[in-house]
N, C-alpha and C positions, 0 to 999 in steps of 0.2 A: 302337401300332399303329395300323394302318388299318382299320378297319373300316366297317360299310355298317348302313344300316338294313334291312328287309326289301324296302320299296318299291326305294330304290336297289338293291339287288343286282338283284331282279329287271329291273329298266330296263338294269344294267350287261350282265348276260345275256341280253338281247334286243339290246341292241345291239351284242354280241361276236358273237353271231349273225348280225347281217343284216350284218355286216363282214367277217367272216373268213369263214361257210359261209351264201351266200346261197342261198336256195331259188330265187329270179329277178333278174336282173338285165336293166337296160337300159341299151343301147349308144347314147348321144345323140351322133349326128353321124358313126354307122360311116359306112363305104364300102362299095363293091362289087369297087374296083380293089387286087386284091391287092398291087401295088406301092405304095401309100398305107400308113402307120403309122398311119392311123387305119381300117385293115381288120383290124388284127394281132388287137385285144381276141378278137372275134369268133373268128377263126382259130383261134386259141390254145385258146380253152376247148373248141372242137369238136372238136382234135385230141386235149385232153387228156380226153376223155370225161367232160366236165360233166355231170351228172345232171341240173341244174334247168332255169328255162326262159332261152330268151337270146331279147331282142327288141330287134331294132335299130330303130332314131328314125334319121329321113331325113327330111328339109322334101320334099327333089323324088323321093324312088323308095317304091315300094310294095313292093320285093323287094331284099335284099340278101342277096349269095352264095348265093342259093338257097333263103335263106328270108324269111317275109313283114316286111315291115316298115312302119313306120307313120310318118305323116308328122309327129305328136306325140305325145309320152307318153301325155299324158292319152288318147289315142285304143285304144291299146293295152290288150285284159280280159286280169284276172287281176291276184292282187299282186304287185310287184315291193321286194324286201327291200333293193336297190343299183344306183344307176346310176351308170356311168364316163362320164363327159362330156366331148367332144372337140371340141369347138365352139368358134369363136372368140371368143375375150375375151370380147366385147361382147356377146356373144349368152349367156353364160355366168348371167346373172340371170333370164332368160327360164325358161331349163333348169331352174336350182332351182327356182322360182315352179312349173314344170311336177309336179317332185319333189313339190313341197308339195301339191299339188292330188291327187297321185296317192297319196298316203300314204309315199311311199319313205322310208326312216329313214337312210340314210346314201349319200351321192354323193361318189363321186372324178372331184376335179376334173384332170385331165389338162393340160388348157390353159394353155399360158404366156400374161406379159402381163399382170403383177400386181405385187405390191409388188417381185419382183425386178428390177422396170425403175425402180423411182424414186417419186416423189408420184404421178405420176397413175395407175401401178397400185396403186398403196396404196387410191386413193379408190375405185376398182373392187374391190377385193378386200373392203376394209369395207364396199361394199354388200352386195356377194355375201352375207357373212358377217351383214348385217342381215338379207334375208330370208331365209336360212337357223333363224338366232336362231328370228323370228317365228315359223317353221312347224313348227321343232320337226323339222329336217334336220340329222343332222350331215355334215360335210365333209373330208376327206382333203386335203390339198393348200392352193393350185392349184399346178400345174407339178411335179407328180410323174407318176412312172411308175405308180401304184398296188401292188397284192399279188399274190402268188402264193402261193395255199394248196397245196404239195404234197401233202398229205397227201391233202386233198378232192379232189384235180384240180380247182382253182378260179384257173386264171391270169387274173386282171381286171389286166391291165396291157400294155402296149404297149413291155414291154423285149422286143428282138430275143434276149436270151441264153435268152427260153422255147423258142426256134425251133431255135435253136445246138446247147442242152444235152440230154441227156435227163434230167429231175428223179429225183433219189434220196431218197425220205422219209426222212429221217430225225428225231435229237430236237433238231435247231438252229432257235432264230430267229434272225429278225435285221432289226431296224429300224434303216434308214439314214435322213441327212438328205439321201446324195449318193443320187439314183437311179444311175448309172452303176456306185455302187461292188456294187448287188446282182449285177450281171453276176459280178463282177470276185471278188469271195468265193465264188458259187456256181461258178463255173468252178472255182476255185483249191480250196474243199473238197473238191467232188466227186472230184477228180483225184487226194483221196490216201482214196475211201472213207467222206468223212464225208457226212453225209444231212440234207436239210431238213425241217420242220416249217411255218415261214411266214415268207415276206419280204417285207417291207412299206417301200416307198419314203413319205416325209411330205412333200416339195416344200416349200411354204412355211410349212406347221404354222399356218392361219387359226384352225382351230377343234382338229381330233385333231393330237394332237402326241406324242411319242417317250413320254413318259409315260402317256396315252391305252392307247396301244396294247400297251405294255409291262402294263400293268394288264390287258389282256386276255388277251393269254398267258401271265401266272401263272397263270392259270383254264383255258390247254388243257391238255386231256391228253395230248398230244404233244407236247406242248414240255418240253425237260429242261433246255437253258442257252439266256439270251435273250441275243445277241450287238447292243450297239450301235456305230456307225459315227456319229459326232457334229463336226458343224463348229463350234457353240456351243450354250450352251443356251435354249432358248425357255420350256421348261417347267418347272423347275426342282422348285417343287414335287412338283406332279403326279409327275414321274419320281422323287422322293423316297420319294412314297407307295409306289407302285408296287414301288422294292428294297428297302423293308419288307419288305412281303408277298412278295414274291420270295424273300426271305432267310426266313423264316416256311414260307414253301412246298420248301424244300430247293432252290431253282430259281436257281442262282449268273447272277449277272449281271457280262457281261465288256464293256466299252468301249476303245474308240480314239479318242480325242478328237485333232483339227487342234488348230491355236493354243498351240501349248508357247511361242512368242515372243507378245511383246506388241505386235508390230505393230499399227497400226490400232485396238488396244484401247482405248477411253476410259478414263483415268485421275483421279482426284482428284489435287487440288494440295496435296500434303501428302505427307511422308515415307511414310506408312503406305501411300499409294498409287503411290509412286514405287519402293517396296521389294515389294509384292505384286503380283507379275504374273497372268497370264492363268492361267497352268498353277500357280500355288499354290495359288490359289483353284479349279480343278477339282479338283486332290490332294484339298483338301479336304474337298469337296462327295463325291467318291467314295468317300472314308476314312468318312466322318460316315455315310455310306445304305448301306456294306457292297458298295461294286458292286467288282468288282476291272478296275484299268486296266494294260491292256498298252501298249507302246511301238512295236510292231512288227504290219503288218498280219499275217506270218507267223504271228506270236505270237497275234494273236486268231481265225486261223482253226484252231491245233494246240492252246490252250489248253483250249479246250471240256472234251474228254477228259481232260484232264490233272487236272480240277476238279470233274466230275460224278459227283455222292454224295458229297463231300466239303464240311466247313463250314470255317470260318478256323482257323487252325492256331493254338494254344498256343504256339509258340516262331518264331520267326523263322531256325530251322538248317538246313541239307539235309547230307545225306550223299553222298558221290562215288564211284563205284564203275568201274575202268576197267580193263581187259588192253591200252590203247593209248596209253603217257603224254601224249606230244604233242597228241593230238584232244584229251582229256578237257581238255587246261590250258587249251585255247582256250575251254570251258562255263565252269570254274573260274574264268578271268581274269574272265572278262566278268561271270562272278557277283559277282566281289568289286568291279568295277569300280559297280555297282550297289547295292553295298553290302549284299549277303547274304552271312551266317555260312555258313562251308562248315566243317561239324564232323568231326573225325576220330572214328573209332571209339571206345567207352569201353573201361577196362581189362577190365568184367569180359563183353564180347562178345569181347575177344582172348582171353580164357583159355578162354571157350566152343568158339570156334575152334580156341586150339591143341592144348585135347584131344583132337579131330579130325584135328591133323596138319595144323592149316592157320594158319600162321603170317602175321602182318600188325602192322603199323605203328599207332601211335598219327598219325601225318601225317592231314591232313586229307581226302586225296584216297589212296582205296586202291586201291592201283595194281598190279596182280597180273602179275608176273616175266614175260616172254614164255614162253607153255607152262604155265603156272601155273593156267590158267583154264579146263583140261581137269579131267576125274573127277569133274565136279560140284561142285568147289571155286568159279568163279564163284558159280553159284547159290546155296550155303552161303552164302558172303558178304553175296549180295542180301538172302537170307532174313534175316540176321540186321540188316540195317540194316534195313529192312523194318519189323520185330518192334519194333525198339529205340522206346525215347522221348527217345533224346538227339537226335533230329532227326523235325524232322513235314514233311518230303518225300525222296525219293532221285530221283538223275538216276545213270540205268546209260550206259555208254558202252561202244558195240561199234565195233571199225574193219574193217579190209579183209575182216574172215572174213565178215560180214554182208552182202555181195555173192556171195564166191566159194562159202558155202556158209550159205543159211540158216539152215540146221539149227541153227545155234551159237544162235539170236533162241530157238529152242524150249527148248534145254539151259538157256542162261544166264539168259536172262528170263523164260519162259511157265512154265516148270518151278521157280521161286522162291514164295514162299509167305511171308507172306499179299501177296495182291496188296493187296487192298482197304482194308489197312487205313489205307494212308496214299497221297498220290499219288507215283506213278511217272514218269518222265521217261525215255526212252531216247532218247538219237540216235546216231542210225548214222554214224557217219565219210564212207565214202563214198556214191555215188548209188547207192541199192539201194530204188526203190522195191518191189519187192514184199515185202521184208525189213517196210517203213513200211505195207504192205499188210495184212500176216501180222500186225503189231500191234494193228492197228486192230482190224481183223476180230475179236482177240482181248481189244478192249477196253480197252489199253494204250494209252499216249500216245505217240509216235513224233516225231519232230522231225528235220529236213529238215537246219537249220543251229543251231552252237552258240549265235549270236545269238537266234535264236527259241526255242532251250531255255531258255536263262540267263532271258529276257524271262519266259518263262511260269513258271518256276518262281520268278522272284523277285516277281510279279504275285501268285502264291497267299499268298508269306510274307508279303507287306504287306497281304491284304486281312482285315479287321477285320469283328467283327458289327456292326451301325448303332447308334451311338453313343445315350444316353440323356441327352438334355438337362436340365439342372436345372430346375423352375418356379417361380415367385413371388420369387425372388432377389434382387431390385430394391427397393432401400427404396424406401417410397410417397414418403419427400422428395427423392428424386431425380426421379421422374416429376410432381412438384408443380412442382420448380423450371424440370424444363423447359420446362413448359407455362407458366412466367412470364417466361421470356426469350425464346419467340418464335422465327420461322423467322429463318436468317440465321447470316452467322459471327460467331463471338462472340470477345474479347475473353480474354485469358490469364485474369484474376481471373476472370472467368463460368466457361471452363472447370474452372479449379482449385476454384470452389466445387459445382459438378456432378460433379466425379470425388469431391471429398470426400465428398459425398450419399452417393452410390453404392457408397462404401468405399474408393474408391482413396486412401491416405494421401498427403498433400499438403507440402512445405515453407510455415512459416510468409509470410506475404506482408503487403505494406502499400501503398498507393498516395499516391504524391507526385504534386499538382497542379502545384507552383512548387515553385525552389528555395530556399526560404526552410524549408519542413519537413524537419522528421529522422523518421527511420525510429526504430520504437519497441524495436527490440531492438539487439544487441550487430554491430557488421561484424567481420570484409569481406563485401563483400554482392557480390551480382549484381544489376545495376540494365538494367533491359530495358522499355526503350517499348511501352505497352499500349495498342496497337491491334488490332481484329480484322482489319481489312483488310493487314495486313503480317505474313501468318502466318511467313515466314524471316526473323527479324530478324537474323540472326546474318550472313547473308547482306546486308543492307542498312545493315550497320553500330548496328544499333540495339540493342546488348548486350554488357555491361563486364562483366567477372566481375574477383574481389578488389579492388575499390574500398575504399580506408581511410576511415573516419569522418571525416577531417579532409577527403577529395576528393569526397565524396556533393553538395555543391550544387554545386561546379562541374561534374561529370559532370551530374546533374539538368538544369542548366542549357542545357547544351551540346544535351544529347541533343534537348531540347523545343525548342531554337532549329532545329538541324538538320533535325528531322520538319517542322516548320512550311514550309520550304524545299525540300524534298527532295520530300515527300509531299503537297502542297498537299491532294489529294483525298482523303486520309487520315484517318476517323476517330480522333481519337485522344484516349485517358482522362486522358492522365498516364506516371507512370514508374511502373513495378513493379519493387519492392525486395522483396529477398531475404536471408535470412542463407544466406552459401556453405555448400555439403554435398558429404561424400564420403563414399568407402565403398568398398568392394570392388570391383564392378563398374559400369557403366555401362548399361543398357538400352534398348529402346525397346518401350513395348506400346501396340500400336497398334489403331484398332476404324475398320471402313467397312464401311456396306452397300452390298454391290457389285451392280451393275446386272443380273448373270443369276442369283446363285445367294442374294441375301440377307446378313444379319449375317457377318462373317466378325472373327476377333481373330488378333493376329499378335504375336509376340514376335521380336524381335531382339536384335542389338548395339545399343546406343546413342548419342549423343550426334552433332558434327557430320558423323561417317565413318560413321553411318547407313547411308549409301546406298550405300558401298563396301564392307559386308560381306555377304556371300552366303548366310552361314548366317540362317536364318530358322525357324521354326514357324507356321503355320496350321489355326486349326480353325474349321468354322463356331461360332457364336455362338449362345447362351450356352456355357462354358464350366463343369463343374464343378471344386474345388480338385482332384481327383484327375488328369484330363485336361489340366489347368495344370502339374501336375508332369510329366505325360509331355512336353509343348511345353519345360520348361525341359530335360529330358534331351535333348533332340533339338539342342540348340545344343551343338558342340564347347566354344566359347570359353568357356560356362560349367562347364564341369567343376574350372575353378579354385573354385566356391563350393561344392564338394563336399568339399572340404579337400586339394586336390589334391599331394601329394609334402609335407605339413605344412604347407600353408597354411592359413593363418584362413577355419575356413567360412562360408556366406555364408547368410542368412537363406532358403531356398530355399520354406519354408512361406509367408514373410510376402508374398514374389514369387510365390506361385502364387495365392496371397487378393489379390493387387491384379490378376492376370491375369482371374480369376473375375469380382472385381467389374467391371474395364472389359468384358468380354464382356455380362455380366447390363445394359448399354445397350441390347441387343437389345430390350429388351421395354417401350422408353419407345415411345411409340405414335402420341402427340400435343404436337408435333411427335415426328419419327423423327430421331434423330442419324444424321448420315449419313457424319461422318466424325470421329473422335477421337484423341488420341494422349499419351500422356504421353513426353516423349522429349529428355531422359534422363531415368529413376526409377534412381535410386541403391540400391543392394543393400549394407545393412552387412551387420557382423558378426551370426552368429547368434545369435536374441534379440535382434536390437534395431533388426530390422522394416525397411521399403523407406521412401524420401522420392519422390516425385513434383515435379521442380523444374520442369520446363516442360510446361506444358499448351496442348493445339488442340482447341477441336469446332466442327462447324458442324452447324446443325440446319437442318432442312427440314419442308414439309411430306408428311402419308403420302402415299405412292404411288397415284394412283388403281386402283381395284379391274376388274380383267379381266372 
């Protein structure tokens, strides 16, 4: 759990006050020309009825839009909490110096021309950040549209949507890495009757980032749900702490993240890097820290009302009721595609309803025949679904009558009870905005499309409480061996030694450095070139399997000769020889330090076709043995290890221990483990354990502290 010292808490509160609720703001670069963007913040603040001081700063004017202006910020009397900077990028360093001299706590930099333009812009951005840090000024941006405190009437922004929309106060707060998305979300949500507390555009996040803002919103009494629009992770650790605080405070965080493909993302040169894409890592991160992830923008807007006041579900099942089968089938079909279980009503529920003259089947979709919804029957069935423990959310679908006779929404949905026991999603088949507004006014989540309805319900059912990570699970010998090995790509025997020290069972091996030597164990053998410079030895023709005793000398000699000829720059330590190992399944257990979210561990089907298998499970590392068992359950192909159709059961417990041991590499700090994998790791019959027969590891210097 994230904790504060007394001093830190006071500082956080003072920062949040200056950032979200400033008593005085300076507009550096304010323009008196209403046609210019730089005139907007002053006009917006006055039109909104902002009660604090507004200080325009313009080196060429003594008056801006009818208010006294100052040539320099330091010339203005009184205290200023927050400065909004709109001057050209080269002038921003001086503006920050003025903020420091004036004692301004927060500066929002609207100006562009920094890291988003490349190396030269990054240099200027670092200069600005250095000045700010030296003088205790916190920065939002640069290259951002600022913030809107709807509840406090403080539109400190240049976003034109403020002038185009009547801002409606509500329980939603948004933090967005895209400034333009604020207007999109605001306009679409308000048209549905949803209001906002705070909206923040973070820009380049050189200082204050998504996690810092989310952390402030956890303590904001006007915020009930926090929405995130993310393009990348720039402050994964800070956002993780904020998310865990938000969970403790009962404030759900819902995220929409771009980047579901791996285009443009640098990945490591290993099986693990090739298999684990950006989206796998993002899903693991959100799951680990209790963040709900939606797949659609409509889902981001419509999910908050669904999850408000609720905690993560106990099961992953949803009940569905409808009086219009075809429309409901679209929702059910989409739920099925997403992997959500639609659960039919249990026998005891059917018996209770039958006693009241209401007959329903055990089918997953409770589809009421034409005319059967009248007389309170629909509401009675919905009430039973809401009260039952057989599902953790309910979808109610209403057809054309929602448009022709909105009273059916009252009769069928609003009369049902207990509506607050679990999330209730209502999809109206026709375009029925008055009906959606009626639902929203009564605190019920209404949905415009079957896709967004299924998206939000699935996202809720996949929501987990923040994970608890094991601590001090890495044997001291593993950390000591990593320090001895030092940074760089290691050959397979070195990797095997490190894995073994961490607790991953390894197949026996020996190293032969010339053809005259023989292995100390019986064949047949796996023979592999030993070099940390050639990670994919199978592709390079440097692996031979099933080698007989009488052929070892010839194979070893040939492999060393070809390595010297084909890979002259590679460091070759000899040839690694292992006894051939067989079992019930081959898996890959991989670990990598992701550049955005940190250490992750991965399980997938292994062997030479690892990249071709889509099934995989990813977690933030380290994980417990229990969490590792959950990873095994997520791989459909590994159902055979659980004694599927009378097949021999595999040693899932030993596999889970190996996954947990691999994940504990996250605790090695000097040097850090950058990439590691055991591929394949052979799973034997229950009670016979697992053995890794191929290993790879890269160590690196610890990342520099920010």
